[in-house]
C-alpha positions as CSV (number, residue, x, y, z in Angstrom):
1,M,2.9,-7.5,34.6
2,T,0.1,-5.7,32.9
3,V,-1.6,-6.3,29.6
4,W,0.7,-2.9,27.9
5,D,3.6,-4.1,28.6
6,D,3.8,-6.2,25.4
7,L,3.4,-3.0,23.7
8,V,7.2,-2.0,22.6
9,G,7.8,1.5,22.3
10,Q,3.9,2.7,22.2
11,E,3.6,4.8,25.5
12,R,1.6,7.1,24.0
13,V,-0.8,4.9,22.7
14,S,-0.7,2.5,26.1
15,E,-1.9,6.1,27.7
16,V,-4.9,6.7,25.4
17,L,-5.9,3.1,25.5
18,T,-5.8,3.1,29.4
19,A,-7.7,6.3,29.6
20,A,-10.3,4.6,27.4
21,A,-10.4,1.4,29.5
22,R,-11.1,3.5,32.7
23,D,-14.0,5.0,31.1
24,A,-15.3,1.6,29.8
25,D,-15.1,0.7,33.4
26,A,-17.2,3.5,34.7
27,L,-19.5,2.8,31.8
28,V,-20.3,-0.5,32.8
29,T,-20.5,0.1,36.6
30,A,-22.6,2.8,36.2
31,A,-25.0,0.8,33.4
32,A,-25.1,-2.4,36.0
33,A,-26.1,0.0,39.2
34,Q,-28.5,1.7,37.0
35,Q,-26.4,5.1,37.8
36,P,-26.3,8.2,35.1
37,L,-23.7,7.9,32.7
38,P,-20.5,9.8,32.6
39,E,-21.4,13.0,30.4
40,T,-17.8,12.7,28.9
41,S,-15.9,9.5,28.0
42,K,-12.5,8.8,26.0
43,M,-14.1,5.0,25.4
44,T,-16.3,4.8,21.8
45,H,-17.3,1.7,20.1
46,A,-15.2,1.2,17.2
47,W,-11.7,1.6,16.8
48,L,-8.8,1.4,13.9
49,F,-5.0,0.7,14.8
50,T,-2.5,1.0,12.2
51,G,0.9,1.7,11.7
52,P,4.1,-0.6,9.7
53,P,4.6,-4.2,10.3
54,G,6.0,-5.4,13.3
55,A,4.5,-2.2,15.1
56,G,2.2,-3.8,17.2
57,R,-1.3,-3.4,16.1
58,N,-2.9,-6.6,16.9
59,Q,-1.4,-6.8,20.2
60,A,-2.3,-3.2,20.9
61,A,-5.6,-4.2,19.9
62,R,-5.5,-7.6,22.1
63,S,-4.2,-5.7,25.1
64,F,-7.3,-3.1,24.9
65,A,-9.6,-5.7,24.7
66,A,-8.3,-7.9,27.5
67,A,-8.3,-4.4,29.5
68,L,-12.0,-4.2,28.7
69,Q,-12.4,-7.7,30.1
70,C,-10.4,-6.9,33.3
71,V,-12.5,-8.0,36.5
72,S,-9.5,-7.6,38.7
73,P,-10.6,-6.1,42.4
74,D,-7.9,-3.7,42.1
75,R,-10.1,-1.5,39.6
76,A,-12.4,-0.5,42.8
77,L,-9.5,0.6,44.6
78,G,-8.3,2.7,41.9
79,G,-6.0,0.3,39.8
80,A,-6.1,0.6,36.2
81,P,-8.2,-1.8,34.1
82,G,-5.8,-4.5,32.3
83,C,-4.1,-6.2,35.2
84,G,-2.7,-9.1,32.9
85,F,-3.0,-11.9,35.8
86,C,-7.1,-11.8,36.5
87,D,-9.1,-14.7,33.9
88,G,-10.9,-11.9,31.8
89,C,-7.0,-10.4,31.1
90,H,-5.9,-14.2,30.6
91,T,-8.5,-16.0,28.8
92,A,-8.5,-12.1,25.9
93,L,-4.6,-12.4,25.3
94,I,-4.5,-16.5,24.8
95,G,-7.6,-16.1,22.5
96,T,-9.9,-18.0,24.5
97,H,-12.5,-15.4,26.0
98,A,-16.2,-16.4,24.9
99,D,-16.9,-12.9,24.6
100,V,-13.5,-11.7,22.2
101,S,-13.8,-12.7,18.7
102,S,-11.1,-12.7,16.5
103,V,-11.0,-12.6,12.5
104,A,-8.0,-13.0,10.8
105,A,-7.6,-13.3,6.7
106,V,-6.9,-16.9,6.0
107,G,-6.5,-16.3,2.6
108,S,-5.6,-13.5,0.2
109,E,-9.0,-12.0,1.3
110,I,-11.8,-12.1,4.6
111,L,-14.8,-13.3,3.0
112,V,-18.3,-12.4,3.8
113,R,-18.8,-16.3,5.3
114,D,-16.1,-15.5,7.4
115,M,-18.1,-12.6,8.6
116,R,-21.3,-13.5,8.5
117,D,-21.4,-15.3,12.0
118,T,-19.3,-12.9,13.9
119,V,-21.1,-9.6,12.7
120,R,-24.0,-11.6,14.0
121,K,-22.7,-12.2,17.3
122,S,-21.8,-8.3,17.3
123,Y,-25.5,-7.7,18.2
124,T,-25.6,-10.1,21.2
125,A,-24.9,-9.3,24.6
126,P,-21.9,-10.4,26.4
127,A,-22.3,-14.0,28.0
128,T,-19.7,-13.7,30.9
129,G,-17.7,-10.6,30.4
130,R,-18.0,-6.9,30.0
131,W,-18.3,-6.3,26.6
132,Q,-18.6,-8.1,23.1
133,I,-15.4,-7.3,21.6
134,I,-14.6,-8.3,17.4
135,L,-11.2,-7.9,16.9
136,V,-10.7,-7.9,12.6
137,E,-6.6,-8.4,12.1
138,D,-6.6,-7.5,9.1
139,A,-8.9,-4.7,7.8
140,E,-7.5,-4.4,5.0
141,R,-8.1,-7.5,3.4
142,L,-12.1,-7.2,3.9
143,N,-13.5,-7.5,0.0
144,E,-16.1,-5.1,-0.8
145,K,-18.7,-7.7,0.2
146,S,-17.2,-8.4,4.0
147,A,-16.4,-4.7,4.6
148,N,-20.0,-3.6,3.7
149,A,-20.9,-6.1,6.1
150,V,-18.8,-4.8,8.8
151,L,-19.9,-1.2,8.1
152,K,-23.7,-2.0,8.8
153,A,-22.5,-3.3,12.2
154,V,-20.2,-0.4,13.2
155,E,-22.9,2.1,11.8
156,E,-25.6,0.8,13.9
157,P,-23.6,-1.5,16.7
158,A,-24.8,-3.0,20.6
159,P,-24.4,-1.1,23.0
160,R,-22.4,-3.5,24.7
161,T,-20.2,-4.2,21.6
162,V,-16.6,-3.3,20.5
163,W,-14.9,-3.3,17.1
164,L,-11.2,-3.5,17.0
165,L,-9.9,-3.2,13.7
166,C,-6.5,-3.2,12.6
167,A,-5.1,-2.2,9.7
168,P,-1.3,-1.2,7.9
169,S,-2.6,2.4,7.1
170,V,-6.2,4.4,7.3
171,E,-5.9,4.4,3.5
172,D,-6.5,0.8,3.2
173,V,-9.9,1.1,5.3
174,L,-13.3,1.9,3.8
175,P,-13.9,5.6,4.5
176,T,-17.4,4.9,5.6
177,I,-15.5,2.5,8.1
178,R,-12.7,4.6,9.0
179,S,-15.0,8.2,9.6
180,R,-16.8,5.9,12.3
181,C,-13.5,4.8,14.4
182,R,-11.7,6.1,16.7
183,H,-8.0,6.3,14.9
184,L,-4.5,5.3,16.5
185,N,-1.3,5.1,14.7
186,L,1.2,3.3,15.8
187,S,5.2,3.7,15.2
188,T,7.8,1.3,14.5
189,P,9.8,0.5,17.7
190,S,13.7,1.6,18.1
191,V,16.3,-1.2,17.5
192,Q,16.8,-0.9,21.3
193,A,13.2,-1.1,22.8
194,V,12.7,-4.3,21.0
195,A,16.2,-5.7,21.7
196,D,15.5,-4.6,25.3
197,M,11.9,-6.6,25.2
198,L,13.6,-9.5,24.2
199,V,15.8,-9.6,27.0
200,R,13.5,-8.8,29.4
201,R,10.5,-10.8,28.2
202,E,12.1,-13.8,26.4
203,G,15.2,-14.1,28.5
204,I,17.7,-13.9,25.0
205,E,21.2,-12.6,25.4
206,P,21.4,-9.3,25.1
207,E,24.3,-9.8,21.8
208,V,21.5,-11.9,20.4
209,A,18.8,-9.7,21.0
210,A,20.4,-6.5,19.5
211,A,21.4,-8.7,16.3
212,A,17.5,-9.4,15.7
213,A,16.5,-6.6,16.9
214,R,18.9,-4.7,14.1
215,A,18.5,-7.0,11.5
216,T,14.3,-7.1,11.5
217,Q,14.5,-2.8,11.8
218,G,11.8,-3.0,14.6
219,H,9.7,-5.9,13.8
220,V,8.7,-6.9,17.3
221,D,7.2,-10.2,16.1
222,R,10.3,-11.5,13.4
223,A,12.9,-10.2,15.7
224,R,11.5,-12.6,18.4
225,R,11.2,-15.3,16.3
226,L,14.8,-14.7,14.6
227,A,16.1,-14.6,17.9
228,S,14.8,-17.9,19.6
229,D,14.5,-19.7,16.4
230,P,17.7,-21.5,15.4
231,A,16.0,-22.5,12.0
232,A,14.5,-18.7,11.3
233,R,18.2,-17.7,11.5
234,A,19.6,-20.4,9.6
235,R,17.0,-19.5,6.5
236,R,17.6,-15.6,6.9
237,A,21.5,-16.4,6.4
238,A,20.9,-18.3,3.4
239,V,18.6,-15.2,1.9
240,L,21.2,-13.0,2.5
241,K,23.5,-15.2,0.5
242,L,21.5,-15.3,-2.6
243,P,22.9,-11.7,-4.1
244,L,26.0,-13.8,-4.4
245,R,25.0,-16.4,-6.7
246,L,23.5,-14.6,-9.4
247,D,25.6,-14.9,-11.9
248,E,24.2,-17.1,-14.5
249,I,20.8,-17.2,-15.6
250,G,20.9,-20.6,-14.3
251,A,21.9,-19.7,-10.8
252,C,19.2,-16.9,-11.1
253,L,16.1,-19.9,-11.5
254,K,17.9,-22.5,-9.3
255,A,17.8,-19.7,-6.4
256,A,14.4,-18.6,-7.2
257,Q,13.1,-22.0,-7.1
258,E,14.6,-22.7,-3.7
259,L,13.2,-19.5,-2.3
260,V,9.9,-21.0,-3.5
261,D,10.5,-24.6,-2.0
262,A,11.5,-23.1,1.5
263,A,8.4,-21.0,1.7
264,A,5.9,-24.3,0.9
265,E,7.8,-26.3,3.2
266,D,7.3,-23.4,5.8
267,A,3.7,-23.8,4.7
268,K,3.4,-27.6,4.9
269,Q,5.1,-27.9,8.1
270,L,2.1,-25.3,9.4
271,A,-0.5,-27.5,7.4
272,E,0.6,-30.9,9.4
273,E,0.8,-29.2,12.6
274,T,-2.9,-27.6,12.2
275,D,-4.8,-29.5,9.6
276,G,-4.9,-32.7,11.0
277,K,-6.1,-31.7,14.7
278,E,-9.0,-29.1,13.1
279,T,-10.2,-32.0,10.8
280,E,-10.5,-34.6,13.6
281,E,-12.1,-32.0,15.9
282,L,-14.5,-31.2,13.3
283,K,-15.4,-34.6,12.6
284,A,-15.9,-35.4,16.5
285,A,-18.2,-32.1,16.6
286,L,-20.1,-33.8,13.9
287,G,-20.7,-36.9,15.5
288,A,-18.3,-39.2,13.4
289,A,-17.3,-42.2,15.0
290,E,-13.4,-42.4,15.3
291,G,-12.2,-43.9,12.2
292,G,-15.7,-44.1,11.1
293,R,-18.0,-42.0,8.4
294,L,-19.1,-38.8,8.3
295,P,-23.1,-38.3,9.2
296,R,-25.0,-38.0,6.5
297,G,-25.5,-33.8,4.6
298,T,-22.0,-33.3,6.6
299,A,-20.0,-33.2,3.5
300,G,-20.2,-29.6,2.4
301,V,-19.0,-28.6,6.1
302,M,-15.9,-30.8,5.9
303,K,-15.2,-29.2,2.3
304,D,-15.6,-25.8,3.7
305,L,-12.9,-26.8,6.2
306,E,-10.7,-28.3,3.1
307,D,-11.5,-24.7,1.2
308,M,-10.2,-22.8,4.3
309,Q,-7.2,-24.7,4.7
310,K,-5.9,-24.7,1.3
311,R,-6.6,-21.0,1.4
312,R,-4.4,-21.0,4.8
313,R,-1.4,-22.9,3.0
314,T,-1.2,-20.3,0.1
315,R,-1.3,-17.3,2.2
316,T,1.3,-19.0,4.6
317,Q,3.6,-19.9,1.3
318,R,3.2,-16.0,0.9
319,D,3.8,-14.3,4.1
320,S,6.7,-16.6,4.3
321,L,7.9,-15.2,0.9
322,D,7.8,-11.9,2.0
323,V,9.8,-12.4,4.8
324,A,12.4,-13.4,2.5
325,L,12.0,-10.5,0.3
326,T,12.1,-8.1,3.3
327,D,15.4,-9.6,4.1
328,L,16.5,-9.0,0.6
329,I,15.2,-5.5,1.0
330,G,17.2,-4.6,3.9
331,F,20.6,-6.4,2.2
332,Y,20.1,-3.8,-0.8
333,R,19.0,-1.0,1.4
334,D,22.7,-1.8,3.3
335,V,24.6,-2.0,0.3
336,L,23.5,1.2,-0.7
337,A,24.0,2.9,2.6
338,L,27.8,1.5,1.9
339,Q,27.9,2.8,-1.7
340,L,26.8,6.4,-0.4
341,G,29.1,6.6,2.6
342,S,27.3,5.5,5.4
343,R,27.3,3.1,7.8
344,V,24.4,4.3,10.4
345,A,22.2,1.7,11.1
346,I,23.5,-1.2,8.9
347,A,21.3,-3.9,9.7
348,N,23.2,-6.8,8.5
349,G,26.5,-6.6,10.0
350,D,26.8,-10.3,10.0
351,A,26.9,-10.0,6.6
352,E,29.5,-7.2,5.8
353,D,31.9,-9.1,3.4
354,A,28.7,-9.7,1.5
355,L,27.7,-5.8,1.4
356,Q,31.3,-4.8,0.8
357,R,31.4,-6.6,-2.3
358,L,28.5,-5.7,-4.2
359,A,29.0,-2.4,-2.9
360,R,32.4,-2.1,-4.8
361,A,30.9,-4.1,-7.8
362,G,28.1,-2.0,-8.4
363,S,26.2,1.4,-8.3
364,P,23.8,3.1,-6.1
365,E,21.5,3.5,-9.4
366,A,21.7,-0.3,-10.0
367,T,21.1,-1.1,-6.1
368,L,18.0,1.0,-6.4
369,R,16.8,-0.5,-9.5
370,R,17.3,-4.3,-7.5
371,I,15.1,-3.0,-4.7
372,E,12.7,-1.7,-7.3
373,A,12.9,-5.2,-8.6
374,I,12.6,-6.9,-5.2
375,T,9.4,-4.5,-4.1
376,A,7.7,-5.3,-7.7
377,C,7.8,-8.9,-7.1
378,R,6.4,-8.2,-3.4
379,D,3.7,-6.4,-5.3
380,A,3.4,-9.3,-7.7
381,L,3.0,-11.9,-5.5
382,D,0.0,-9.6,-3.5
383,R,-1.8,-9.9,-7.0
384,N,-1.6,-13.5,-7.0
385,V,0.7,-13.7,-9.6
386,A,2.6,-17.6,-9.4
387,P,5.3,-17.3,-7.2
388,L,7.6,-19.2,-9.2
389,L,7.6,-16.6,-12.0
390,A,7.3,-13.8,-10.3
391,V,10.7,-15.0,-8.0
392,E,12.0,-15.8,-11.4
393,A,11.5,-12.4,-12.8
394,M,13.5,-10.9,-9.6
395,T,16.5,-12.6,-9.3
396,M,16.9,-12.5,-13.2
397,A,16.2,-8.5,-12.7
398,L,19.0,-8.7,-9.3
399,R,21.4,-10.4,-11.9
400,A,20.8,-7.5,-14.6
401,G,21.1,-4.5,-11.9
């Protein structure tokens, strides 16, 4: 099992990255042996991975990072880097490699303080691996200051440093940054490819895998969670019942409150799993005795951690809401397909009774207005509108049609 096996439906991208990893391996070998460097190389110091949600941008970048750090002896015999089993591959894939630094948005933006140490590290030589790799998972969330910090590092990179940036599209990244990167665009994998992956890699029953892949329309991570997590399936089923409940204003407000509460509960569960552990680990690192007071001068460090955790809870709540809104868009897309006389690629076959009922009760124009209302709600959440206000406005618009 190589590192490329997790790239679902991305054969072209895998081929490009495999060739680049081979050339990167040759560059390191030549430099170590003080030999002349190859004249032509498919390897470069900065890469930009783009593609729609669920296509696997971050997974492709992390797989490439693993291939660059691969230390399998098979490479000397002509094997491609990225075996998936050696220490370099394994630690890069699970996020513990000393020379693979990952940066993701905790809140709505990646702040310059989140990037400062990482940019500084990018100028250092690899400690144990073959390359110093910086993976920015949400490059579209770089604000002006943090983007400028990245730009300077990408303009003047260290010899053995590689930047891997991930974003939905090239337009989401500063032109000055993307012009210095090699661009790889990932496509949405087919429903069948995702279903096959769930059966082969996760051991999911074929019928469950097919239903999850169809419901998420090729979104790999959401399909994996939907197929393996009964709670996720229950939440999705509750969301798909919402359109049938919006017959009165009070019902609209209640449904909005339930959506927001469910997202807040998701954020709370994540906080319970991670916040306490992070806090205790930081206290131990600062030298506080168990149950004792913190050393003098460390209150600011603890405050920074609390601020980060608060931003992460807000981001988690909004992400959970976005999943529900995406499910609603898929539901109304199916309604529209039925109204237009098409049954091709109906995503929510398990809710066909509700789909048929709404298709008969409304018009295609009203369905399009409802889809636009959901999209407007997502945009409002991106602009940091209060979640309850945004969702209430949406449910009222869904009722009006």
